[in-house]
PyMOL Python script that loads the backbone (N, CA, C, O; Angstrom):
from pymol import cmd

cmd.read_pdbstr("""\
ATOM      1  N   MET A   1     107.644  72.236  42.800  1.00  0.00           N
ATOM      2  CA  MET A   1     108.200  73.288  41.257  1.00  0.00           C
ATOM      3  C   MET A   1     108.982  74.564  41.344  1.00  0.00           C
ATOM      4  O   MET A   1     108.549  75.532  41.971  1.00  0.00           O
ATOM      5  N   PRO A   2     109.987  74.568  40.796  1.00  0.00           N
ATOM      6  CA  PRO A   2     110.765  75.442  40.729  1.00  0.00           C
ATOM      7  C   PRO A   2     110.284  76.585  40.028  1.00  0.00           C
ATOM      8  O   PRO A   2     109.452  76.562  39.121  1.00  0.00           O
ATOM      9  N   ALA A   3     111.141  78.089  40.734  1.00  0.00           N
ATOM     10  CA  ALA A   3     110.174  79.201  40.702  1.00  0.00           C
ATOM     11  C   ALA A   3     110.694  79.744  39.000  1.00  0.00           C
ATOM     12  O   ALA A   3     111.720  79.295  38.489  1.00  0.00           O
ATOM     13  N   GLU A   4     109.998  80.525  38.453  1.00  0.00           N
ATOM     14  CA  GLU A   4     110.236  80.645  36.823  1.00  0.00           C
ATOM     15  C   GLU A   4     111.340  81.797  36.971  1.00  0.00           C
ATOM     16  O   GLU A   4     111.304  82.646  37.862  1.00  0.00           O
ATOM     17  N   PRO A   5     112.263  81.718  36.044  1.00  0.00           N
ATOM     18  CA  PRO A   5     113.156  82.719  36.296  1.00  0.00           C
ATOM     19  C   PRO A   5     112.672  84.072  35.961  1.00  0.00           C
ATOM     20  O   PRO A   5     111.544  84.320  35.535  1.00  0.00           O
ATOM     21  N   SER A   6     113.726  85.032  36.213  1.00  0.00           N
ATOM     22  CA  SER A   6     113.167  86.340  36.086  1.00  0.00           C
ATOM     23  C   SER A   6     113.358  87.131  34.784  1.00  0.00           C
ATOM     24  O   SER A   6     113.053  88.311  34.611  1.00  0.00           O
ATOM     25  N   HIS A   7     113.973  86.199  33.799  1.00  0.00           N
ATOM     26  CA  HIS A   7     114.096  86.673  32.760  1.00  0.00           C
ATOM     27  C   HIS A   7     113.510  85.658  31.663  1.00  0.00           C
ATOM     28  O   HIS A   7     113.066  84.646  32.205  1.00  0.00           O
ATOM     29  N   PRO A   8     113.399  85.658  30.357  1.00  0.00           N
ATOM     30  CA  PRO A   8     113.206  84.370  29.207  1.00  0.00           C
ATOM     31  C   PRO A   8     114.605  83.500  29.776  1.00  0.00           C
ATOM     32  O   PRO A   8     115.621  83.811  30.397  1.00  0.00           O
ATOM     33  N   VAL A   9     114.094  82.355  29.246  1.00  0.00           N
ATOM     34  CA  VAL A   9     115.459  81.448  29.113  1.00  0.00           C
ATOM     35  C   VAL A   9     116.764  81.984  28.327  1.00  0.00           C
ATOM     36  O   VAL A   9     117.877  82.000  28.853  1.00  0.00           O
ATOM     37  N   HIS A  10     116.523  82.393  27.096  1.00  0.00           N
ATOM     38  CA  HIS A  10     117.701  83.170  26.070  1.00  0.00           C
ATOM     39  C   HIS A  10     118.398  84.108  26.868  1.00  0.00           C
ATOM     40  O   HIS A  10     119.543  84.426  26.547  1.00  0.00           O
ATOM     41  N   ALA A  11     117.878  84.569  27.821  1.00  0.00           N
ATOM     42  CA  ALA A  11     118.640  85.792  28.292  1.00  0.00           C
ATOM     43  C   ALA A  11     119.095  85.266  29.982  1.00  0.00           C
ATOM     44  O   ALA A  11     119.408  86.044  30.882  1.00  0.00           O
ATOM     45  N   LEU A  12     119.049  84.225  30.060  1.00  0.00           N
ATOM     46  CA  LEU A  12     119.526  83.954  31.517  1.00  0.00           C
ATOM     47  C   LEU A  12     121.136  83.737  31.260  1.00  0.00           C
ATOM     48  O   LEU A  12     121.598  83.508  30.142  1.00  0.00           O
ATOM     49  N   THR A  13     121.968  83.849  32.531  1.00  0.00           N
ATOM     50  CA  THR A  13     123.360  83.447  32.145  1.00  0.00           C
ATOM     51  C   THR A  13     123.527  82.335  32.195  1.00  0.00           C
ATOM     52  O   THR A  13     122.594  81.570  32.440  1.00  0.00           O
ATOM     53  N   THR A  14     124.831  81.896  31.966  1.00  0.00           N
ATOM     54  CA  THR A  14     125.307  80.110  31.792  1.00  0.00           C
ATOM     55  C   THR A  14     124.727  79.929  33.170  1.00  0.00           C
ATOM     56  O   THR A  14     123.828  79.110  33.359  1.00  0.00           O
ATOM     57  N   TYR A  15     125.219  80.672  34.134  1.00  0.00           N
ATOM     58  CA  TYR A  15     124.965  79.865  35.645  1.00  0.00           C
ATOM     59  C   TYR A  15     123.372  79.624  35.886  1.00  0.00           C
ATOM     60  O   TYR A  15     122.867  78.604  36.355  1.00  0.00           O
ATOM     61  N   GLU A  16     122.714  80.778  35.464  1.00  0.00           N
ATOM     62  CA  GLU A  16     121.295  80.716  36.021  1.00  0.00           C
ATOM     63  C   GLU A  16     120.675  79.572  34.918  1.00  0.00           C
ATOM     64  O   GLU A  16     120.008  78.646  35.381  1.00  0.00           O
ATOM     65  N   ILE A  17     120.877  79.645  33.647  1.00  0.00           N
ATOM     66  CA  ILE A  17     120.581  78.331  32.781  1.00  0.00           C
ATOM     67  C   ILE A  17     120.706  77.219  33.248  1.00  0.00           C
ATOM     68  O   ILE A  17     119.935  76.312  32.935  1.00  0.00           O
ATOM     69  N   SER A  18     121.956  77.018  34.308  1.00  0.00           N
ATOM     70  CA  SER A  18     122.532  75.748  34.642  1.00  0.00           C
ATOM     71  C   SER A  18     121.479  75.122  36.013  1.00  0.00           C
ATOM     72  O   SER A  18     121.067  74.030  36.403  1.00  0.00           O
ATOM     73  N   ARG A  19     121.387  76.391  36.362  1.00  0.00           N
ATOM     74  CA  ARG A  19     120.722  76.160  37.752  1.00  0.00           C
ATOM     75  C   ARG A  19     119.243  75.821  37.620  1.00  0.00           C
ATOM     76  O   ARG A  19     118.725  75.001  38.376  1.00  0.00           O
ATOM     77  N   TYR A  20     118.659  76.358  36.800  1.00  0.00           N
ATOM     78  CA  TYR A  20     117.416  76.465  36.495  1.00  0.00           C
ATOM     79  C   TYR A  20     117.154  74.951  35.887  1.00  0.00           C
ATOM     80  O   TYR A  20     116.023  74.467  35.941  1.00  0.00           O
ATOM     81  N   ARG A  21     118.072  74.354  35.406  1.00  0.00           N
ATOM     82  CA  ARG A  21     118.249  73.036  34.645  1.00  0.00           C
ATOM     83  C   ARG A  21     117.834  71.717  35.625  1.00  0.00           C
ATOM     84  O   ARG A  21     116.998  70.814  35.585  1.00  0.00           O
ATOM     85  N   ARG A  22     119.143  72.238  36.714  1.00  0.00           N
ATOM     86  CA  ARG A  22     118.914  71.372  37.731  1.00  0.00           C
ATOM     87  C   ARG A  22     117.829  71.228  38.282  1.00  0.00           C
ATOM     88  O   ARG A  22     117.369  70.089  38.369  1.00  0.00           O
ATOM     89  N   GLU A  23     117.062  72.423  38.847  1.00  0.00           N
ATOM     90  CA  GLU A  23     115.940  72.636  39.612  1.00  0.00           C
ATOM     91  C   GLU A  23     114.711  71.888  38.746  1.00  0.00           C
ATOM     92  O   GLU A  23     113.809  71.255  39.294  1.00  0.00           O
ATOM     93  N   LEU A  24     114.833  72.068  37.354  1.00  0.00           N
ATOM     94  CA  LEU A  24     113.861  71.233  36.753  1.00  0.00           C
ATOM     95  C   LEU A  24     113.916  69.997  36.395  1.00  0.00           C
ATOM     96  O   LEU A  24     112.893  69.450  35.983  1.00  0.00           O
ATOM     97  N   GLU A  25     115.278  69.222  36.491  1.00  0.00           N
ATOM     98  CA  GLU A  25     115.610  67.815  36.400  1.00  0.00           C
ATOM     99  C   GLU A  25     115.158  67.535  37.833  1.00  0.00           C
ATOM    100  O   GLU A  25     114.397  66.572  37.750  1.00  0.00           O
ATOM    101  N   ARG A  26     115.278  67.960  39.242  1.00  0.00           N
ATOM    102  CA  ARG A  26     114.805  67.530  40.522  1.00  0.00           C
ATOM    103  C   ARG A  26     113.576  67.271  40.459  1.00  0.00           C
ATOM    104  O   ARG A  26     113.110  66.162  40.720  1.00  0.00           O
ATOM    105  N   ALA A  27     112.826  68.392  40.060  1.00  0.00           N
ATOM    106  CA  ALA A  27     111.374  68.592  40.089  1.00  0.00           C
ATOM    107  C   ALA A  27     110.849  67.549  39.418  1.00  0.00           C
ATOM    108  O   ALA A  27     109.876  67.009  39.945  1.00  0.00           O
ATOM    109  N   ILE A  28     111.258  67.106  38.345  1.00  0.00           N
ATOM    110  CA  ILE A  28     110.616  66.190  37.551  1.00  0.00           C
ATOM    111  C   ILE A  28     110.676  64.727  38.196  1.00  0.00           C
ATOM    112  O   ILE A  28     109.678  64.010  38.258  1.00  0.00           O
ATOM    113  N   LYS A  29     111.973  64.339  38.684  1.00  0.00           N
ATOM    114  CA  LYS A  29     112.321  63.050  39.664  1.00  0.00           C
ATOM    115  C   LYS A  29     111.493  62.952  40.820  1.00  0.00           C
ATOM    116  O   LYS A  29     111.113  61.903  41.340  1.00  0.00           O
ATOM    117  N   GLY A  30     111.237  64.122  41.189  1.00  0.00           N
ATOM    118  CA  GLY A  30     110.453  64.324  42.655  1.00  0.00           C
ATOM    119  C   GLY A  30     109.089  64.121  42.758  1.00  0.00           C
ATOM    120  O   GLY A  30     108.534  63.874  43.829  1.00  0.00           O
ATOM    121  N   ILE A  31     108.389  64.236  41.441  1.00  0.00           N
ATOM    122  CA  ILE A  31     106.706  64.230  41.036  1.00  0.00           C
ATOM    123  C   ILE A  31     106.531  62.898  40.394  1.00  0.00           C
ATOM    124  O   ILE A  31     107.306  62.180  39.762  1.00  0.00           O
ATOM    125  N   SER A  32     105.369  62.789  40.720  1.00  0.00           N
ATOM    126  CA  SER A  32     104.773  61.397  40.242  1.00  0.00           C
ATOM    127  C   SER A  32     104.853  61.645  38.609  1.00  0.00           C
ATOM    128  O   SER A  32     104.740  62.756  38.091  1.00  0.00           O
ATOM    129  N   PRO A  33     105.088  60.287  37.822  1.00  0.00           N
ATOM    130  CA  PRO A  33     105.224  60.617  36.520  1.00  0.00           C
ATOM    131  C   PRO A  33     104.088  61.088  35.902  1.00  0.00           C
ATOM    132  O   PRO A  33     104.164  62.029  35.112  1.00  0.00           O
ATOM    133  N   ASP A  34     102.826  60.437  36.219  1.00  0.00           N
ATOM    134  CA  ASP A  34     101.467  60.787  36.235  1.00  0.00           C
ATOM    135  C   ASP A  34     100.803  61.956  36.645  1.00  0.00           C
ATOM    136  O   ASP A  34      99.580  61.878  36.528  1.00  0.00           O
ATOM    137  N   ALA A  35     101.158  62.823  37.010  1.00  0.00           N
ATOM    138  CA  ALA A  35     101.137  64.218  37.552  1.00  0.00           C
ATOM    139  C   ALA A  35     100.603  64.943  36.578  1.00  0.00           C
ATOM    140  O   ALA A  35     100.897  64.542  35.451  1.00  0.00           O
ATOM    141  N   PRO A  36      99.799  66.036  36.643  1.00  0.00           N
ATOM    142  CA  PRO A  36      99.648  66.702  35.281  1.00  0.00           C
ATOM    143  C   PRO A  36     100.501  67.639  35.258  1.00  0.00           C
ATOM    144  O   PRO A  36     100.433  68.111  34.123  1.00  0.00           O
ATOM    145  N   VAL A  37     101.511  68.362  36.037  1.00  0.00           N
ATOM    146  CA  VAL A  37     102.642  69.429  35.918  1.00  0.00           C
ATOM    147  C   VAL A  37     103.719  68.588  34.829  1.00  0.00           C
ATOM    148  O   VAL A  37     104.484  69.162  34.053  1.00  0.00           O
ATOM    149  N   GLN A  38     103.595  67.285  34.958  1.00  0.00           N
ATOM    150  CA  GLN A  38     104.782  66.828  34.229  1.00  0.00           C
ATOM    151  C   GLN A  38     105.395  67.059  33.020  1.00  0.00           C
ATOM    152  O   GLN A  38     106.596  67.087  32.751  1.00  0.00           O
ATOM    153  N   ALA A  39     104.201  67.257  32.160  1.00  0.00           N
ATOM    154  CA  ALA A  39     104.131  68.119  30.908  1.00  0.00           C
ATOM    155  C   ALA A  39     104.799  69.260  30.854  1.00  0.00           C
ATOM    156  O   ALA A  39     105.728  69.313  30.049  1.00  0.00           O
ATOM    157  N   ASP A  40     104.488  70.481  31.712  1.00  0.00           N
ATOM    158  CA  ASP A  40     104.793  71.539  31.636  1.00  0.00           C
ATOM    159  C   ASP A  40     106.341  71.618  32.202  1.00  0.00           C
ATOM    160  O   ASP A  40     107.020  72.531  31.732  1.00  0.00           O
ATOM    161  N   LEU A  41     106.907  70.821  33.082  1.00  0.00           N
ATOM    162  CA  LEU A  41     108.197  70.981  33.401  1.00  0.00           C
ATOM    163  C   LEU A  41     108.603  70.574  32.396  1.00  0.00           C
ATOM    164  O   LEU A  41     109.286  71.332  31.706  1.00  0.00           O
ATOM    165  N   LYS A  42     108.300  69.087  31.902  1.00  0.00           N
ATOM    166  CA  LYS A  42     109.345  68.630  30.730  1.00  0.00           C
ATOM    167  C   LYS A  42     109.547  69.672  29.532  1.00  0.00           C
ATOM    168  O   LYS A  42     110.576  69.765  28.862  1.00  0.00           O
ATOM    169  N   ARG A  43     108.310  70.492  29.369  1.00  0.00           N
ATOM    170  CA  ARG A  43     108.374  71.079  28.101  1.00  0.00           C
ATOM    171  C   ARG A  43     109.305  72.669  28.445  1.00  0.00           C
ATOM    172  O   ARG A  43     109.749  73.310  27.493  1.00  0.00           O
ATOM    173  N   LYS A  44     109.496  73.131  29.834  1.00  0.00           N
ATOM    174  CA  LYS A  44     110.709  73.528  30.199  1.00  0.00           C
ATOM    175  C   LYS A  44     111.548  73.487  30.290  1.00  0.00           C
ATOM    176  O   LYS A  44     112.211  74.524  30.288  1.00  0.00           O
ATOM    177  N   LEU A  45     112.225  72.046  30.461  1.00  0.00           N
ATOM    178  CA  LEU A  45     113.204  71.567  30.707  1.00  0.00           C
ATOM    179  C   LEU A  45     113.884  71.304  29.403  1.00  0.00           C
ATOM    180  O   LEU A  45     115.115  71.279  29.377  1.00  0.00           O
ATOM    181  N   ASP A  46     112.983  71.047  28.006  1.00  0.00           N
ATOM    182  CA  ASP A  46     112.964  70.900  26.846  1.00  0.00           C
ATOM    183  C   ASP A  46     113.419  72.343  26.187  1.00  0.00           C
ATOM    184  O   ASP A  46     114.078  72.333  25.147  1.00  0.00           O
ATOM    185  N   GLU A  47     113.131  73.311  26.682  1.00  0.00           N
ATOM    186  CA  GLU A  47     113.630  74.638  26.287  1.00  0.00           C
ATOM    187  C   GLU A  47     114.723  74.911  27.039  1.00  0.00           C
ATOM    188  O   GLU A  47     115.066  76.073  26.817  1.00  0.00           O
ATOM    189  N   VAL A  48     115.487  74.334  27.889  1.00  0.00           N
ATOM    190  CA  VAL A  48     116.643  75.050  28.590  1.00  0.00           C
ATOM    191  C   VAL A  48     117.397  74.052  27.942  1.00  0.00           C
ATOM    192  O   VAL A  48     118.403  74.692  27.637  1.00  0.00           O
ATOM    193  N   LEU A  49     117.601  72.732  27.470  1.00  0.00           N
ATOM    194  CA  LEU A  49     118.168  71.657  26.925  1.00  0.00           C
ATOM    195  C   LEU A  49     118.299  72.370  25.394  1.00  0.00           C
ATOM    196  O   LEU A  49     119.361  72.186  24.799  1.00  0.00           O
ATOM    197  N   ALA A  50     117.382  73.076  24.828  1.00  0.00           N
ATOM    198  CA  ALA A  50     117.631  73.469  23.262  1.00  0.00           C
ATOM    199  C   ALA A  50     118.504  74.782  23.317  1.00  0.00           C
ATOM    200  O   ALA A  50     119.308  75.158  22.464  1.00  0.00           O
ATOM    201  N   GLU A  51     118.207  75.333  24.381  1.00  0.00           N
ATOM    202  CA  GLU A  51     118.935  76.496  24.675  1.00  0.00           C
ATOM    203  C   GLU A  51     120.598  76.613  24.832  1.00  0.00           C
ATOM    204  O   GLU A  51     121.281  77.460  24.257  1.00  0.00           O
ATOM    205  N   GLN A  52     121.017  75.748  25.588  1.00  0.00           N
ATOM    206  CA  GLN A  52     122.255  75.028  26.119  1.00  0.00           C
ATOM    207  C   GLN A  52     122.857  74.533  25.094  1.00  0.00           C
ATOM    208  O   GLN A  52     124.074  74.711  25.051  1.00  0.00           O
ATOM    209  N   ALA A  53     122.213  73.788  23.992  1.00  0.00           N
ATOM    210  CA  ALA A  53     122.894  73.081  22.808  1.00  0.00           C
ATOM    211  C   ALA A  53     123.239  74.341  21.755  1.00  0.00           C
ATOM    212  O   ALA A  53     124.359  74.490  21.268  1.00  0.00           O
ATOM    213  N   GLU A  54     121.958  75.337  21.445  1.00  0.00           N
ATOM    214  CA  GLU A  54     122.219  76.574  20.696  1.00  0.00           C
ATOM    215  C   GLU A  54     123.444  77.151  21.307  1.00  0.00           C
ATOM    216  O   GLU A  54     124.292  77.127  20.416  1.00  0.00           O
ATOM    217  N   ARG A  55     123.943  77.646  22.361  1.00  0.00           N
ATOM    218  CA  ARG A  55     124.931  78.191  22.846  1.00  0.00           C
ATOM    219  C   ARG A  55     126.314  77.350  22.811  1.00  0.00           C
ATOM    220  O   ARG A  55     127.408  77.840  22.531  1.00  0.00           O
ATOM    221  N   ALA A  56     126.053  75.888  23.173  1.00  0.00           N
ATOM    222  CA  ALA A  56     127.268  75.225  22.541  1.00  0.00           C
ATOM    223  C   ALA A  56     127.464  75.329  20.874  1.00  0.00           C
ATOM    224  O   ALA A  56     128.558  74.956  20.451  1.00  0.00           O
ATOM    225  N   ARG A  57     126.821  75.642  20.242  1.00  0.00           N
ATOM    226  CA  ARG A  57     126.956  75.136  18.817  1.00  0.00           C
ATOM    227  C   ARG A  57     127.459  76.369  18.450  1.00  0.00           C
ATOM    228  O   ARG A  57     128.015  76.494  17.359  1.00  0.00           O
ATOM    229  N   ILE A  58     127.298  77.612  19.476  1.00  0.00           N
ATOM    230  CA  ILE A  58     127.826  79.030  18.749  1.00  0.00           C
ATOM    231  C   ILE A  58     129.156  78.886  19.103  1.00  0.00           C
ATOM    232  O   ILE A  58     130.113  78.947  18.332  1.00  0.00           O
ATOM    233  N   ALA A  59     129.187  78.648  20.572  1.00  0.00           N
ATOM    234  CA  ALA A  59     130.533  78.626  21.068  1.00  0.00           C
ATOM    235  C   ALA A  59     131.679  77.820  20.187  1.00  0.00           C
ATOM    236  O   ALA A  59     132.843  78.208  20.100  1.00  0.00           O
ATOM    237  N   ALA A  60     131.156  76.639  19.553  1.00  0.00           N
ATOM    238  CA  ALA A  60     132.227  75.721  18.852  1.00  0.00           C
ATOM    239  C   ALA A  60     132.413  76.759  17.696  1.00  0.00           C
ATOM    240  O   ALA A  60     133.587  77.000  17.411  1.00  0.00           O
ATOM    241  N   HIS A  61     131.627  77.291  17.117  1.00  0.00           N
ATOM    242  CA  HIS A  61     131.900  77.981  15.683  1.00  0.00           C
ATOM    243  C   HIS A  61     132.808  79.143  15.625  1.00  0.00           C
ATOM    244  O   HIS A  61     133.494  79.479  14.659  1.00  0.00           O
ATOM    245  N   ALA A  62     132.709  79.853  17.059  1.00  0.00           N
ATOM    246  CA  ALA A  62     133.104  80.735  17.194  1.00  0.00           C
ATOM    247  C   ALA A  62     134.682  81.239  17.136  1.00  0.00           C
ATOM    248  O   ALA A  62     135.050  82.394  16.921  1.00  0.00           O
ATOM    249  N   HIS A  63     135.642  79.921  17.417  1.00  0.00           N
ATOM    250  CA  HIS A  63     136.861  79.806  17.520  1.00  0.00           C
ATOM    251  C   HIS A  63     137.228  78.951  16.291  1.00  0.00           C
ATOM    252  O   HIS A  63     137.109  77.726  16.320  1.00  0.00           O
ATOM    253  N   PRO A  64     137.617  79.529  15.354  1.00  0.00           N
ATOM    254  CA  PRO A  64     138.147  78.540  14.380  1.00  0.00           C
ATOM    255  C   PRO A  64     139.168  77.635  14.618  1.00  0.00           C
ATOM    256  O   PRO A  64     139.525  76.860  13.731  1.00  0.00           O
TER     257      PRO A  64
END
""", "prot")
cmd.dss("prot")
cmd.show_as("cartoon", "prot")
cmd.util.cbc("prot")
cmd.orient("prot")
């Protein structure tokens, strides 16, 4: 299971959030689909994906 980041997801750098995403994706693939921890890992991954999408949206609108 990936270590919890030292800061909330919204406060992570781009590199940190990308690394955390990879760690979560690897953990999800490496654990049995019926393992109780799967739901927690998927929830955390959803949070990371939402943050990345929000950052991409902001970046797209930052430059006219």
